[in-house]
VMD Tcl script that draws the C-alpha trace (Angstrom):
set ca {
  {23.99 -1.71 -0.28}
  {22.36 0.14 -3.15}
  {20.30 -1.65 -5.78}
  {21.96 -2.07 -9.18}
  {20.74 0.76 -11.48}
  {21.13 -1.54 -14.50}
  {18.24 -3.65 -13.17}
  {15.76 -0.75 -13.34}
  {13.91 0.53 -16.41}
  {11.45 3.14 -15.12}
  {13.18 4.39 -11.98}
  {16.59 5.90 -11.33}
  {18.03 4.30 -8.18}
  {21.54 5.77 -8.49}
  {20.90 8.02 -5.44}
  {19.18 5.32 -3.35}
  {17.38 5.66 -0.93}
  {15.98 8.36 -3.21}
  {14.25 6.64 -6.13}
  {13.45 8.98 -9.02}
  {10.60 8.26 -11.38}
  {11.72 8.87 -14.97}
  {8.61 10.22 -16.76}
  {10.14 9.85 -20.23}
  {9.98 6.06 -19.75}
  {6.25 6.01 -18.99}
  {5.00 5.35 -22.50}
  {1.89 3.30 -23.20}
  {2.54 -0.28 -22.13}
  {5.18 0.56 -19.49}
  {3.34 -1.02 -16.54}
  {5.11 -4.43 -16.73}
  {8.51 -2.68 -16.55}
  {7.22 -0.55 -13.66}
  {6.12 -3.73 -11.87}
  {9.58 -5.26 -12.38}
  {11.18 -2.17 -10.84}
  {8.79 -2.19 -7.90}
  {9.29 -5.93 -7.33}
  {13.06 -5.31 -7.30}
  {12.64 -2.55 -4.70}
  {10.56 -4.90 -2.53}
  {13.19 -7.65 -2.83}
  {15.91 -5.14 -1.93}
  {13.99 -4.55 1.28}
  {15.55 -1.26 2.38}
  {13.58 1.93 3.10}
  {13.34 4.48 0.30}
  {11.40 7.51 -0.86}
  {10.02 8.00 -4.36}
  {10.65 11.36 -6.03}
  {8.60 12.76 -8.91}
  {10.46 15.79 -10.23}
  {8.02 16.37 -13.07}
  {4.30 15.80 -13.19}
  {3.49 12.50 -14.76}
  {1.99 12.73 -18.21}
  {-1.42 11.36 -19.06}
  {-1.10 7.70 -18.30}
  {-2.80 5.12 -20.51}
  {-5.80 3.50 -18.83}
  {-4.32 0.01 -19.22}
  {-1.14 1.08 -17.39}
  {-3.00 2.93 -14.63}
  {-5.25 -0.10 -14.07}
  {-2.37 -2.57 -13.98}
  {-0.31 -0.39 -11.61}
  {-3.36 0.09 -9.39}
  {-3.84 -3.67 -9.11}
  {-0.16 -4.16 -8.31}
  {-0.34 -1.47 -5.61}
  {-3.49 -3.05 -4.16}
  {-1.86 -6.50 -3.96}
  {1.44 -5.20 -2.54}
  {0.08 -2.45 -0.30}
  {1.37 -3.85 3.00}
  {4.81 -4.87 1.72}
  {5.32 -1.55 -0.05}
  {4.18 0.51 2.94}
  {6.75 -1.32 5.08}
  {9.69 0.09 3.09}
  {8.43 3.04 1.04}
  {8.62 5.97 3.45}
  {6.74 8.25 1.09}
  {6.29 9.85 -2.29}
  {7.37 13.43 -2.92}
  {6.34 15.41 -5.99}
  {7.71 18.78 -7.05}
  {5.29 21.28 -8.57}
  {6.16 24.99 -8.74}
  {2.72 26.16 -9.89}
  {0.52 26.79 -6.83}
  {-2.72 25.84 -8.60}
  {-1.29 22.58 -9.93}
  {0.28 21.88 -6.53}
  {-3.11 22.23 -4.83}
  {-4.61 19.81 -7.38}
  {-1.82 17.29 -6.75}
  {-2.19 17.64 -2.96}
  {-5.90 16.84 -3.24}
  {-5.12 13.76 -5.33}
  {-2.39 12.74 -2.88}
  {-4.84 12.73 0.03}
  {-6.98 10.10 -1.71}
  {-3.98 8.02 -2.69}
  {-2.67 8.08 0.89}
  {-5.95 6.63 2.11}
  {-5.98 3.98 -0.61}
  {-2.37 2.82 -0.38}
  {-1.19 3.84 3.09}
  {1.92 5.68 1.92}
  {2.62 9.32 2.81}
  {2.50 11.62 -0.20}
  {3.80 15.18 -0.17}
  {3.90 17.91 -2.80}
  {6.70 20.48 -2.63}
  {7.08 23.76 -4.51}
  {10.86 23.48 -4.93}
  {13.63 20.91 -4.93}
  {14.86 22.32 -1.61}
  {11.46 21.65 -0.03}
  {11.42 18.18 -1.55}
  {14.88 17.46 -0.13}
  {13.76 18.51 3.37}
  {10.65 16.34 3.12}
  {12.67 13.33 1.94}
  {15.11 13.70 4.85}
  {12.13 13.85 7.21}
  {10.44 10.83 5.61}
  {13.62 8.75 5.67}
  {14.08 9.67 9.32}
  {11.07 7.43 10.08}
  {9.37 10.13 12.10}
  {12.31 10.54 14.48}
  {12.32 14.27 13.87}
  {9.60 16.86 13.48}
  {8.05 17.36 10.06}
  {9.63 20.38 8.33}
  {7.56 23.50 8.90}
  {6.53 25.51 5.85}
  {8.34 28.55 7.23}
  {11.56 26.53 7.51}
  {11.71 25.15 3.99}
  {9.17 26.87 1.82}
}
mol new
graphics top color blue
foreach p $ca { graphics top sphere $p radius 0.5 }
foreach p [lrange $ca 0 end-1] q [lrange $ca 1 end] { graphics top cylinder $p $q radius 0.2 }
display resetview
C-alpha cells in the first residue's frame, strides 16, 4: 500500500517507493514539516528511495541543524527502510562536488547516496537500490 500523498508536505510520494524531494517547499523554517514527512515514512515501514531531481538550495542553518539531529536520532530506523538517496546533476563539476559530500553523509548516516548525470541513470540506480542488492550495481557503461 502506498502512503497517502495528502499527508506529506515536503515530499512527493505519489510514485512510492520513489519519494521525491520538492525543493520549492524547503523555505526557511521547513524542518518541522520535513520531520513530519520522515516520521510518516518510518511509520509506513516499507522500503523506499529518495530522489533529488534538483540540487537543494542553500538551506537555513536552523533547518540543517534540526534535520541533522533528527537524522542522528533516527539513523538506525531510517537505514532499515531507506534503500538510498539519488541526486541528479548534469554538470560534471557539480556532480563531483555532490559525490564528495555524499561520501561523508554515507559515513554519518549509513544510507547509500548516489549522484547520477541523467534521469535514466537515476532510474537505473533506484531499481538497483530497491532490489536490496539482489542484482549487480549498474555499470557506468550500461547507464551513463
